[in-house]
C-alpha positions as CSV (number, residue, x, y, z in Angstrom):
1,M,-3.3,-23.7,19.1
2,I,0.0,-24.3,17.2
3,E,-1.9,-26.6,14.8
4,W,-4.5,-23.9,14.1
5,I,-1.9,-21.3,13.4
6,S,0.0,-23.6,11.0
7,A,-3.3,-24.5,9.3
8,Q,-4.3,-20.9,8.9
9,S,-0.8,-19.6,8.1
10,S,-1.6,-18.3,4.6
11,F,-4.6,-16.4,5.8
12,L,-2.7,-15.0,8.8
13,Q,0.2,-13.9,6.5
14,F,-2.3,-12.2,4.2
15,L,-3.9,-10.4,7.1
16,T,-0.6,-9.3,8.5
17,S,0.5,-8.0,5.0
18,L,-2.8,-6.1,4.7
19,L,-2.4,-4.5,8.1
20,T,1.1,-3.5,7.3
21,L,0.0,-1.9,4.1
22,A,-2.7,0.0,6.0
23,V,-0.1,1.4,8.4
24,W,2.2,2.4,5.6
25,V,-0.7,4.2,3.8
26,F,-1.5,6.0,7.1
27,Y,2.1,7.2,7.5
28,A,2.3,8.2,3.9
29,Q,-0.8,10.4,4.4
30,L,0.7,12.0,7.4
31,L,4.0,12.7,5.6
32,L,2.2,14.1,2.5
33,G,0.0,16.3,4.6
34,G,2.9,17.8,6.5
35,Y,4.9,18.4,3.3
36,L,1.9,20.1,1.6
37,R,1.3,22.2,4.7
38,Q,4.9,23.3,4.8
39,R,4.9,24.3,1.1
40,R,1.7,26.2,1.2
41,P,2.2,30.0,0.8
42,K,1.2,32.0,3.9
43,V,1.0,35.8,4.0
44,V,0.0,37.6,7.2
45,L,-1.5,41.1,7.0
46,N,-1.7,43.3,10.1
47,Q,-2.9,46.8,10.4
48,V,-0.4,48.5,12.6
49,M,-2.0,51.8,13.4
50,E,-5.6,52.5,14.2
51,L,-8.5,51.9,11.8
52,S,-8.0,55.1,9.9
53,T,-6.9,56.2,6.5
54,K,-3.4,56.9,8.0
55,G,-3.1,53.3,9.2
56,R,-0.3,51.2,7.8
57,F,-0.2,47.5,7.0
58,L,2.5,45.1,8.1
59,I,2.9,42.3,5.5
60,S,4.8,39.2,6.6
61,N,5.8,36.4,4.3
62,M,5.5,33.1,6.4
63,S,6.3,30.7,3.5
64,A,9.6,29.3,2.4
65,E,9.3,30.8,-1.1
66,G,9.3,34.5,-2.1
67,I,6.1,36.3,-2.9
68,H,5.2,39.2,-5.1
69,I,2.4,41.6,-4.0
70,E,0.4,43.0,-6.9
71,S,-2.1,45.2,-5.1
72,L,-3.7,45.9,-1.7
């Protein structure tokens, strides 16, 4: 077994490096997805009173950055 490992050491090293790269790419995708999800602007609109013309809207900014409302 030891002889086989020493004979195939270059291939095993390449395979290990390839698997390590795959793990790093996977973790980078997770970090990037979390960062983009955190930076995405989110606005929540709720109608507070009944469904009528006198109803009011509650506008909540759920993002880290400020928002400017142009029209409703």
